[in-house]
Every structure is written in structure tokens, then in C-alpha cells.
PADO-607396 format. One record per residue (C-alpha): residue number from 1; residue in three letters; z, y, x. Coordinates in pm, whole numbers, plus 50000, padded with zeros to 5 digits. Layout:
- NUM ALA Z Y X .
...
//
This chain:
- 1 UNK 50000 50000 50000 .
- 2 UNK 49902 50344 50131 .
- 3 UNK 50046 50687 50046 .
- 4 UNK 49814 50984 50105 .
- 5 UNK 49903 51354 50125 .
- 6 UNK 49639 51523 49910 .
- 7 UNK 49644 51849 50110 .
- 8 UNK 49655 51723 50470 .
- 9 UNK 49511 51373 50423 .
- 10 UNK 49804 51219 50610 .
- 11 UNK 49843 50849 50533 .
- 12 UNK 50164 50647 50536 .
- 13 UNK 50219 50275 50494 .
- 14 UNK 50437 50186 50193 .
- 15 UNK 50632 49865 50143 .
- 16 UNK 50798 49724 49834 .
- 17 UNK 51092 49498 49918 .
- 18 UNK 51379 49349 49711 .
- 19 UNK 51747 49423 49753 .
- 20 UNK 51902 49132 49938 .
- 21 UNK 52148 48904 49759 .
- 22 UNK 52323 48632 49956 .
- 23 UNK 52457 48310 49806 .
- 24 UNK 52802 48468 49804 .
- 25 UNK 52669 48778 49624 .
- 26 UNK 52510 48559 49358 .
- 27 UNK 52836 48375 49302 .
- 28 UNK 53026 48704 49262 .
- 29 UNK 52774 48832 49008 .
- 30 UNK 52797 48509 48810 .
- 31 UNK 53175 48531 48808 .
- 32 UNK 53198 48898 48716 .
- 33 UNK 52913 48869 48463 .
- 34 UNK 52780 49208 48577 .
- 35 UNK 52445 49282 48743 .
- 36 UNK 52463 49459 49081 .
- 37 UNK 52482 49838 49044 .
- 38 UNK 52405 49802 48676 .
- 39 UNK 52559 49805 48327 .
- 40 UNK 52754 49518 48175 .
- 41 UNK 52552 49215 48069 .
- 42 UNK 52489 49286 47701 .
- 43 UNK 52242 49054 47533 .
- 44 UNK 52228 49174 47176 .
- 45 UNK 52148 48948 46886 .
- 46 UNK 51983 49079 46568 .
- 47 UNK 52208 49307 46363 .
- 48 UNK 52154 49098 46050 .
- 49 UNK 52289 48778 46209 .
- 50 UNK 52627 48647 46101 .
- 51 UNK 52828 48737 46412 .
- 52 UNK 53091 48473 46332 .
- 53 UNK 52821 48205 46364 .
- 54 UNK 52678 48276 46710 .
- 55 UNK 52788 48006 46957 .
- 56 UNK 52747 48062 47332 .
- 57 UNK 52553 47736 47352 .
- 58 UNK 52367 47545 47085 .
- 59 UNK 52301 47688 46740 .
- 60 UNK 52435 47740 46389 .
- 61 UNK 52254 47716 46058 .
- 62 UNK 52343 47999 45821 .
- 63 UNK 52268 47946 45453 .
- 64 UNK 52086 48247 45305 .
- 65 UNK 52181 48398 44971 .
- 66 UNK 51908 48428 44707 .
- 67 UNK 51954 48805 44701 .
- 68 UNK 51916 48855 45078 .
- 69 UNK 51608 49022 45225 .
- 70 UNK 51544 48726 45457 .
- 71 UNK 51542 48484 45164 .
- 72 UNK 51302 48700 44964 .
- 73 UNK 51066 48738 45258 .
- 74 UNK 51048 48364 45330 .
- 75 UNK 51014 48283 44962 .
- 76 UNK 50721 48525 44929 .
- 77 UNK 50541 48367 45225 .
- 78 UNK 50601 48019 45083 .
- 79 UNK 50486 48104 44728 .
- 80 UNK 50154 48241 44846 .
- 81 UNK 50021 47884 44868 .
- 82 UNK 50298 47660 44724 .
- 83 UNK 50346 47725 44350 .
- 84 UNK 50430 47371 44229 .
- 85 UNK 50745 47332 44439 .
- 86 UNK 51107 47444 44408 .
- 87 UNK 51302 47587 44703 .
- 88 UNK 51625 47394 44759 .
- 89 UNK 51764 47619 45034 .
- 90 UNK 51667 47845 45323 .
- 91 UNK 51875 47848 45641 .
- 92 UNK 51857 48092 45932 .
- 93 UNK 51873 47936 46279 .
- 94 UNK 52107 48136 46505 .
- 95 UNK 52049 48020 46862 .
- 96 UNK 52141 48292 47113 .
- 97 UNK 51981 48119 47411 .
- 98 UNK 51645 48075 47239 .
- 99 UNK 51658 48430 47103 .
- 100 UNK 51720 48573 47452 .
- 101 UNK 51423 48379 47588 .
- 102 UNK 51205 48502 47302 .
- 103 UNK 51310 48864 47365 .
- 104 UNK 51242 48831 47737 .
- 105 UNK 50896 48689 47670 .
- 106 UNK 50817 48969 47426 .
- 107 UNK 50905 49235 47685 .
- 108 UNK 50696 49066 47951 .
- 109 UNK 50395 49044 47720 .
- 110 UNK 50447 49406 47620 .
- 111 UNK 50441 49510 47986 .
- 112 UNK 50120 49317 48046 .
- 113 UNK 49978 49489 47739 .
- 114 UNK 50026 49833 47890 .
- 115 UNK 50352 49902 47706 .
- 116 UNK 50191 49850 47366 .
- 117 UNK 50344 49627 47098 .
- 118 UNK 50249 49259 47097 .
- 119 UNK 50109 49092 46785 .
- 120 UNK 50385 48884 46624 .
- 121 UNK 50358 48666 46313 .
- 122 UNK 50581 48449 46096 .
- 123 UNK 50410 48112 46066 .
- 124 UNK 50482 47766 45927 .
- 125 UNK 50534 47443 46118 .
- 126 UNK 50631 47106 45974 .
- 127 UNK 50745 46797 46159 .
- 128 UNK 50921 46469 46110 .
- 129 UNK 51277 46517 45986 .
- 130 UNK 51418 46335 46290 .
- 131 UNK 51299 46620 46515 .
- 132 UNK 51458 46906 46321 .
- 133 UNK 51785 46916 46516 .
- 134 UNK 51603 46910 46849 .
- 135 UNK 51385 47204 46749 .
- 136 UNK 51688 47405 46639 .
- 137 UNK 51862 47326 46967 .
- 138 UNK 51583 47350 47225 .
- 139 UNK 51271 47486 47051 .
- 140 UNK 50935 47312 47007 .
- 141 UNK 50841 47076 47286 .
- 142 UNK 50508 47228 47379 .
- 143 UNK 50435 46964 47647 .
- 144 UNK 50424 46672 47406 .
- 145 UNK 50127 46674 47172 .
- 146 UNK 49865 46449 47020 .
- 147 UNK 50049 46288 46727 .
- 148 UNK 49822 46464 46479 .
- 149 UNK 49541 46556 46719 .
- 150 UNK 49459 46850 46943 .
- 151 UNK 49161 47021 46781 .
- 152 UNK 49225 47364 46934 .
- 153 UNK 49422 47280 47247 .
- 154 UNK 49724 47085 47369 .
- 155 UNK 50007 47307 47251 .
- 156 UNK 50239 47382 46959 .
- 157 UNK 50057 47440 46630 .
- 158 UNK 50152 47694 46363 .
- 159 UNK 49976 47780 46038 .
- 160 UNK 49949 48079 45807 .
- 161 UNK 49966 47879 45481 .
- 162 UNK 50263 47666 45380 .
- 163 UNK 50031 47437 45179 .
- 164 UNK 49855 47334 45500 .
- 165 UNK 50183 47264 45674 .
- 166 UNK 50306 47061 45374 .
- 167 UNK 50057 46783 45441 .
- 168 UNK 50238 46702 45765 .
- 169 UNK 50586 46665 45615 .
- 170 UNK 50520 46305 45502 .
- 171 UNK 50536 46149 45154 .
- 172 UNK 50840 45925 45198 .
- 173 UNK 51063 46164 45002 .
- 174 UNK 51026 46424 44730 .
- 175 UNK 51240 46662 44940 .
- 176 UNK 51065 46821 45238 .
- 177 UNK 51141 47066 45520 .
- 178 UNK 50936 47305 45728 .
- 179 UNK 51011 47580 45978 .
- 180 UNK 50918 47945 45946 .
- 181 UNK 50895 48069 46304 .
- 182 UNK 50842 48397 46482 .
- 183 UNK 50537 48352 46703 .
- 184 UNK 50409 48598 46965 .
- 185 UNK 50038 48534 46914 .
- 186 UNK 49931 48839 47120 .
- 187 UNK 49561 48844 47205 .
- 188 UNK 49399 48524 47078 .
- 189 UNK 49065 48348 47105 .
- 190 UNK 48910 48033 46959 .
- 191 UNK 49062 47716 47099 .
- 192 UNK 48907 47395 47227 .
- 193 UNK 49048 47043 47235 .
- 194 UNK 49071 47024 47615 .
- 195 UNK 49266 47350 47662 .
- 196 UNK 49608 47312 47823 .
- 197 UNK 49656 47690 47830 .
- 198 UNK 49465 47984 47684 .
- 199 UNK 49137 48064 47864 .
- 200 UNK 49084 48357 48099 .
- 201 UNK 48975 48690 47954 .
- 202 UNK 48755 48785 48248 .
- 203 UNK 48684 48454 48421 .
- 204 UNK 48954 48518 48682 .
- 205 UNK 49291 48354 48748 .
- 206 UNK 49533 48629 48642 .
- 207 UNK 49432 48766 48300 .
- 208 UNK 49461 48514 48016 .
- 209 UNK 49468 48520 47638 .
- 210 UNK 49810 48464 47479 .
- 211 UNK 49716 48200 47219 .
- 212 UNK 49427 48009 47061 .
- 213 UNK 49312 47993 46697 .
- 214 UNK 49071 47812 46466 .
- 215 UNK 48881 48131 46379 .
- 216 UNK 48883 48461 46568 .
- 217 UNK 48804 48688 46272 .
- 218 UNK 49025 48516 46012 .
- 219 UNK 49268 48280 46185 .
- 220 UNK 49481 48038 45985 .
- 221 UNK 49592 47811 46273 .
- 222 UNK 49751 47930 46598 .
- 223 UNK 49813 47725 46911 .
- 224 UNK 50081 47846 47153 .
- 225 UNK 50125 47702 47501 .
- 226 UNK 50436 47890 47619 .
- 227 UNK 50764 47784 47459 .
- 228 UNK 50938 48127 47483 .
- 229 UNK 50663 48274 47263 .
- 230 UNK 50827 48094 46970 .
- 231 UNK 51157 48137 46790 .
- 232 UNK 51231 47884 46507 .
- 233 UNK 51393 48138 46278 .
- 234 UNK 51420 47969 45937 .
- 235 UNK 51442 47613 45806 .
- 236 UNK 51309 47588 45452 .
- 237 UNK 51398 47286 45237 .
- 238 UNK 51201 47233 44915 .
- 239 UNK 51115 46967 44658 .
- 240 UNK 50835 46888 44419 .
- 241 UNK 50860 47064 44083 .
- 242 UNK 50962 46815 43808 .
- 243 UNK 50703 46947 43561 .
- 244 UNK 50430 46925 43821 .
- 245 UNK 50527 46569 43911 .
- 246 UNK 50523 46463 43544 .
- 247 UNK 50186 46628 43482 .
- 248 UNK 50039 46459 43788 .
- 249 UNK 50177 46124 43673 .
- 250 UNK 50025 46160 43324 .
- 251 UNK 49691 46258 43472 .
- 252 UNK 49693 45967 43715 .
- 253 UNK 49788 45725 43436 .
- 254 UNK 49496 45846 43225 .
- 255 UNK 49256 45798 43514 .
- 256 UNK 49401 45454 43583 .
- 257 UNK 49368 45351 43217 .
- 258 UNK 49007 45461 43198 .
- 259 UNK 48924 45275 43517 .
- 260 UNK 49087 44953 43394 .
- 261 UNK 48914 44971 43054 .
- 262 UNK 48575 45009 43216 .
- 263 UNK 48647 44722 43452 .
- 264 UNK 48755 44492 43165 .
- 265 UNK 48445 44556 42956 .
- 266 UNK 48220 44517 43255 .
- 267 UNK 48381 44190 43364 .
- 268 UNK 48375 44043 43013 .
- 269 UNK 48004 44091 42960 .
- 270 UNK 47889 44007 43309 .
- 271 UNK 48097 43700 43397 .
- 272 UNK 48109 43509 43069 .
- 273 UNK 47854 43383 42822 .
- 274 UNK 47840 43502 42461 .
- 275 UNK 48044 43205 42334 .
- 276 UNK 48352 43295 42546 .
- 277 UNK 48301 43669 42544 .
- 278 UNK 48545 43762 42267 .
- 279 UNK 48817 43524 42389 .
- 280 UNK 48815 43658 42746 .
- 281 UNK 48788 44019 42631 .
- 282 UNK 49104 43974 42423 .
- 283 UNK 49288 43817 42716 .
- 284 UNK 49196 44104 42943 .
- 285 UNK 49304 44359 42682 .
- 286 UNK 49654 44212 42702 .
- 287 UNK 49649 44274 43076 .
- 288 UNK 49537 44632 43010 .
- 289 UNK 49831 44683 42773 .
- 290 UNK 50073 44556 43037 .
- 291 UNK 49933 44792 43302 .
- 292 UNK 49960 45084 43061 .
- 293 UNK 50334 45021 43026 .
- 294 UNK 50389 45071 43399 .
- 295 UNK 50319 45431 43503 .
- 296 UNK 50382 45529 43862 .
- 297 UNK 50386 45877 44007 .
- 298 UNK 50089 45923 44237 .
- 299 UNK 50120 45974 44610 .
- 300 UNK 49940 46294 44700 .
- 301 UNK 49643 46238 44929 .
- 302 UNK 49591 46523 45171 .
- 303 UNK 49243 46657 45241 .
- 304 UNK 49110 46596 45589 .
- 305 UNK 49206 46925 45763 .
- 306 UNK 49143 46984 46135 .
- 307 UNK 49383 46794 46359 .
- 308 UNK 49719 46956 46416 .
- 309 UNK 49930 46885 46721 .
- 310 UNK 50289 46793 46660 .
- 311 UNK 50465 46946 46955 .
- 312 UNK 50805 46792 46905 .
- 313 UNK 51004 46506 47046 .
- 314 UNK 51360 46418 47123 .
- 315 UNK 51488 46580 47438 .
- 316 UNK 51740 46397 47650 .
- 317 UNK 52006 46648 47747 .
- 318 UNK 52233 46669 48048 .
- 319 UNK 52570 46836 48083 .
- 320 UNK 52491 46960 48434 .
- 321 UNK 52173 47063 48610 .
- 322 UNK 52088 47020 48978 .
- 323 UNK 52089 47328 49200 .
- 324 UNK 51716 47311 49271 .
- 325 UNK 51431 47143 49094 .
- 326 UNK 51065 47113 49199 .
- 327 UNK 50838 47400 49104 .
- 328 UNK 50514 47366 48911 .
- 329 UNK 50220 47497 49120 .
- 330 UNK 50151 47773 48864 .
- 331 UNK 50514 47879 48815 .
- 332 UNK 50621 48182 49020 .
- 333 UNK 50918 48314 48819 .
- 334 UNK 51273 48184 48845 .
- 335 UNK 51454 48119 48518 .
- 336 UNK 51727 48376 48446 .
- 337 UNK 51897 48142 48201 .
- 338 UNK 51927 47868 48464 .
- 339 UNK 52075 48120 48708 .
- 340 UNK 52338 48207 48447 .
- 341 UNK 52399 47840 48371 .
- 342 UNK 52271 47862 48013 .
- 343 UNK 51920 47713 48024 .
- 344 UNK 51917 47405 47800 .
- 345 UNK 51594 47259 47936 .
- 346 UNK 51508 47028 48218 .
- 347 UNK 51299 47183 48496 .
- 348 UNK 50979 47016 48379 .
- 349 UNK 51036 47137 48024 .
- 350 UNK 51111 47499 48116 .
- 351 UNK 50820 47736 48174 .
- 352 UNK 51004 47891 48474 .
- 353 UNK 51136 47750 48799 .
- 354 UNK 51497 47633 48829 .
- 355 UNK 51673 47739 49149 .
- 356 UNK 52027 47837 49242 .
- 357 UNK 51922 48179 49381 .
- 358 UNK 51702 48453 49230 .
- 359 UNK 51446 48390 49504 .
- 360 UNK 51290 48093 49678 .
- 361 UNK 51050 48059 49973 .
- 362 UNK 50808 47767 49967 .
- 363 UNK 50529 47637 50189 .
- 364 UNK 50217 47457 50068 .
- 365 UNK 50196 47109 50218 .
- 366 UNK 49880 46944 50096 .
- 367 UNK 49891 47000 49720 .
- 368 UNK 50271 47026 49696 .
- 369 UNK 50489 47337 49729 .
- 370 UNK 50796 47252 49939 .
- 371 UNK 51115 47457 49969 .
- 372 UNK 51176 47607 50313 .
- 373 UNK 51524 47518 50435 .
- 374 UNK 51586 47867 50571 .
- 375 UNK 51494 48032 50242 .
- 376 UNK 51798 48261 50238 .
- 377 UNK 51750 48374 50599 .
- 378 UNK 51378 48441 50536 .
- 379 UNK 51474 48649 50233 .
- 380 UNK 51716 48853 50444 .
- 381 UNK 51433 48939 50685 .
- 382 UNK 51192 49011 50399 .
- 383 UNK 51432 49266 50248 .
- 384 UNK 51420 49468 50572 .
- 385 UNK 51116 49701 50544 .
- 386 UNK 51088 49722 50925 .
- 387 UNK 51004 49350 50948 .
- 388 UNK 50653 49220 50891 .
- 389 UNK 50749 48859 50960 .
- 390 UNK 51045 48623 50989 .
- 391 UNK 51103 48388 51280 .
- 392 UNK 51402 48193 51150 .
- 393 UNK 51190 47877 51114 .
- 394 UNK 50987 47702 51382 .
- 395 UNK 50686 47920 51304 .
- 396 UNK 50687 48282 51191 .
- 397 UNK 50642 48359 50821 .
- 398 UNK 50404 48655 50800 .
- 399 UNK 50494 48874 50502 .
- 400 UNK 50161 49061 50500 .
- 401 UNK 49944 48749 50476 .
- 402 UNK 50211 48520 50322 .
- 403 UNK 50138 48243 50571 .
- 404 UNK 50332 48026 50812 .
- 405 UNK 50089 47929 51085 .
- 406 UNK 49788 47794 50895 .
- 407 UNK 49986 47708 50582 .
- 408 UNK 50022 47925 50272 .
- 409 UNK 50367 48056 50180 .
- 410 UNK 50488 48194 49849 .
- 411 UNK 50800 48365 49723 .
- 412 UNK 50939 48276 49380 .
- 413 UNK 51147 48546 49218 .
- 414 UNK 51345 48632 48909 .
- 415 UNK 51193 48901 48687 .
- 416 UNK 51207 49265 48794 .
- 417 UNK 51519 49455 48689 .
- 418 UNK 51309 49731 48529 .
- 419 UNK 51183 49479 48273 .
- 420 UNK 51523 49333 48191 .
- 421 UNK 51789 49582 48310 .
- 422 UNK 52076 49421 48118 .
- 423 UNK 52027 49065 48243 .
- 424 UNK 52211 48913 48534 .
- 425 UNK 52043 48830 48865 .
- 426 UNK 51715 49008 48807 .
- 427 UNK 51533 49130 49120 .
- 428 UNK 51585 49494 49212 .
- 429 UNK 51279 49619 49402 .
- 430 UNK 51310 49908 49648 .
- 431 UNK 51028 50126 49778 .
- 432 UNK 50994 50254 50139 .
- 433 UNK 50746 50467 50336 .
- 434 UNK 50697 50469 50713 .
- 435 UNK 50741 50780 50925 .
- 436 UNK 50533 50858 51235 .
- 437 UNK 50814 50737 51464 .
- 438 UNK 50821 50396 51292 .
- 439 UNK 51136 50453 51087 .
- 440 UNK 51134 50359 50720 .
- 441 UNK 51268 50585 50446 .
- 442 UNK 51359 50478 50097 .
- 443 UNK 51201 50670 49811 .
- 444 UNK 51437 50923 49655 .
- 445 UNK 51690 50755 49430 .
- 446 UNK 51824 51075 49262 .
- 447 UNK 51476 51155 49125 .
- 448 UNK 51427 50796 49003 .
- 449 UNK 51091 50795 49182 .
- 450 UNK 51134 50435 49298 .
- 451 UNK 51217 50329 48942 .
- 452 UNK 50904 50499 48808 .
- 453 UNK 50691 50344 49082 .
- 454 UNK 50824 49999 48997 .
- 455 UNK 50749 50047 48628 .
- 456 UNK 50394 50156 48709 .
- 457 UNK 50353 49861 48946 .
- 458 UNK 50467 49618 48678 .
- 459 UNK 50229 49779 48431 .
- 460 UNK 49926 49769 48663 .
- 461 UNK 49956 49654 49028 .
- 462 UNK 49598 49777 49094 .
- 463 UNK 49670 50135 48990 .
- 464 UNK 49655 50452 49201 .
- 465 UNK 49945 50681 49104 .
- 466 UNK 50005 51048 49174 .
- 467 UNK 50337 51226 49229 .
- 468 UNK 50485 51543 49376 .
- 469 UNK 50761 51561 49637 .
- 470 UNK 50880 51911 49721 .
- 471 UNK 50568 52125 49754 .
- 472 UNK 50339 51836 49845 .
- 473 UNK 50119 51624 49617 .
- 474 UNK 50055 51259 49696 .
- 475 UNK 49853 50962 49581 .
- 476 UNK 49977 50606 49621 .
- 477 UNK 49755 50299 49600 .
- 478 UNK 49966 50014 49465 .
- 479 UNK 49728 49744 49593 .
//
């Protein structure tokens, strides 16, 4: 990054480095529950939640009153396509951990969207009743799919119309359940069966769509690949309307009777001669009378809609989590909830890396990223703006090229503190410029210039920003 004086053309090298946190510092922050140099850790839940039913871990179901705004909203959505069913109850899922993850994801998507709001919808999702508790506890399992097909990608499927979702609740009982979830659909595009994540917007490897749909102009199905983009907000239990069931039974019985009568007449005249025709016709009429006396309610047959992926399964839970778990090659962010000891997922089920520190240095060996043993010492060197490399390992780690010898090196990090200022163990980034004598100066803290630079960097790391210091005007290329 280069800073240029607009009047004199003087250029200065600029470096962006994190504030160093040792293992001991991290332990102190965890114990005190306060971020370094920041406000207390306040993770607000919605104001309309029942504050007496918000556990630190797990979840609570809160029964909604008929007169509540939440109940009326869900009922309206349900009735738009489900008129022949009665609502038994609607429960709000209050899971603080999942809500925090959802809020964090929303802020990140908003930042990537230039500070503009992200498209959010309330959509339906049905599943087998045995998976309901797991969804309430740990969200939809977006890695497991294929039970009902993957027409628009291998992810979690949500639909606009409750009637569509109803066909996946099963017919074993007259009482059914489905979720009404908040879904951050963001910018979407048409999905394809082989997608494991949304496609790129520009053909590159950094700018992707947020979700996939069945139809770009009028979507009714959304596929989401990132678990934190979903919050299972309501569980709706409903049953078939008694009048509708009776009407369907009468109609089915009439159709059955007509079919049997036609079959009897046809069989009598085609299988028997004229001498035995009347005798066999009478015998078959008795059978018709018997079948008329037994009327069964029909089992609804769903139309053949496009395949929907059921993204749910039982998740085996542990009481403790290891200090470090292997990183996925595409994961570069460390999970804040794991750092605080509140992430309820295994490493391979969480969309962020699990590590005991808010940073991690890894080297690429073949196709596998491997943790460097001197990760903390490398981080200490990296936080010093005067240093362009670290020599704590056998070979130097070059910070400018992010290499160690001929091997690639990467740094995993928790999210920037400007995006989540009230969370614990975020990464505080500091900005420095180099003087002619080789000394490095930190950008003015009283003017909040470093904070503004970090916000602009998070918004667009390719941007060229302008600012004034004293009587001088400057440009700064963030690349």
C-alpha cells in the first residue's frame, strides 16, 4: 500500500498489521469477558424475545399467543397457500448462539454489499419430525443433502409457499410441522444440480452470489450454502381441517364407487356367457355393496415438484472441543464462537475455522494446509510494522509474498473489530506509514483515521482513498 502527498508527490509505504495478542492475553480476555480496549461484551437478542427464556447454551421454545404480532405474521404467510388446514400452535425458537451467528453473517454480507441492506426473507422448510430438535439446537445441516434431490444445488432448501413445503412433511400423521426461517438470500442466481456453493459473479474467485433459486425473476425456491445465513425462527404445527378431510373422503368414495361399478359391468359381460350373466352380475353387486360400506380417507398424492434437498440430520454432540481442528482449504476466518467456547458445531460442520487463538499461521504442503508450530511467534513478528519477514522457523516467512521458501503461507484470522466491535477476540488492525529514516508511525488515533481506513478497507480493499492531515492532502492505495 502506498500513500502519496498530492502536492509534493512524496510516496510512503503503508502497512496494515494486527495488534498482538499472546496466549496469556487471550486467556485474560476470555476470563474477563471484555474485548481489549473496548466496551463490555454485549450481544443483544431481539427486544421481543422472552428474556426469561434465553439460555446461554441450547434453546427454548416459546409458545406464541394468538394476539401477538409474530403469530399473526406467520399465520398470514401460512394462509396464503394453505387454506384447508388448522394451526395447532406456533412456537418461537430462542437460540442465542444461532442468533449471534446470524447477526454476524448479516453484518459481513452488508459490508460486502457496500454498507447497503441485504435481502432477507421468511421462508418455509419442512423435514422429518425426528430432525426438529436438532434444527432448533444446531441449525440446518447444510452439508448433508440428497434425500429429496438437489435440483438447484447441494445446500439447504427453503420455499416461498407453505403448500410446497407441506408435501415434504410426510403422510403418516394428520398433524404436521414446518419451520418458518429467516434467510439471508442476498444476491441470487439460478441454481444447478452440481453447485456446492453459489457461482461467481464475475468469473473470479472472490466475488460470489449469496444464494441460488429456481427462477431469477420470480423465485419460489431458495438454496443456501452457508449455515449462518439461516435462523430457524418459528416452528409451526398444524393439522388437516376436519371438514376438508370429510369432503375429500366423500369425493374419493364416489370415485371409488363409480370405478367399481364400471369394472363389475365390464367383467360380467366380457367374461361370462349370456346364460350365467345375470347370476354373476348379482354376485358382483354384493361385492360392490360391501366395498361401499367401507370408506377410507384418501392419502394425498403430491404433484411431482422439482427435487428439494433435505439438509438435516442428527448431529452427534460433544461436551468439549479440541483446541485446534483442521482448516478447510477455503476457510480463512476463525470462529468467534469457538474462541468464546460457545460454538456448538464440530469443525467440519462449522463454516469457520476452529482454533484456540484469534490467528493461525499455516503452510501449504501438497494440497493440505498445515499449522506452523511457531504460529504465535510468527504472529508477534507480523504485528511489528518494521518487520517484513519472520525467522522463528527454519526458513523465513515473508510477509510481503506470504511464502516460506517455495511454499505458500496463509494467516487465518478472526473478523475485524470494526465489523463486530462488541464481540470478544476480534482482530484489531492498526495502520502505519514509513518515514524517510525507516521509522514507522501509527496513524493518528485521536482523529480515528485508522478506524476509518479499516472500514474503507473492509468495504473495498481495491479502493484509493483520500484524506487530509494538517495542511496536506493525501491519497492512499489500499491494494
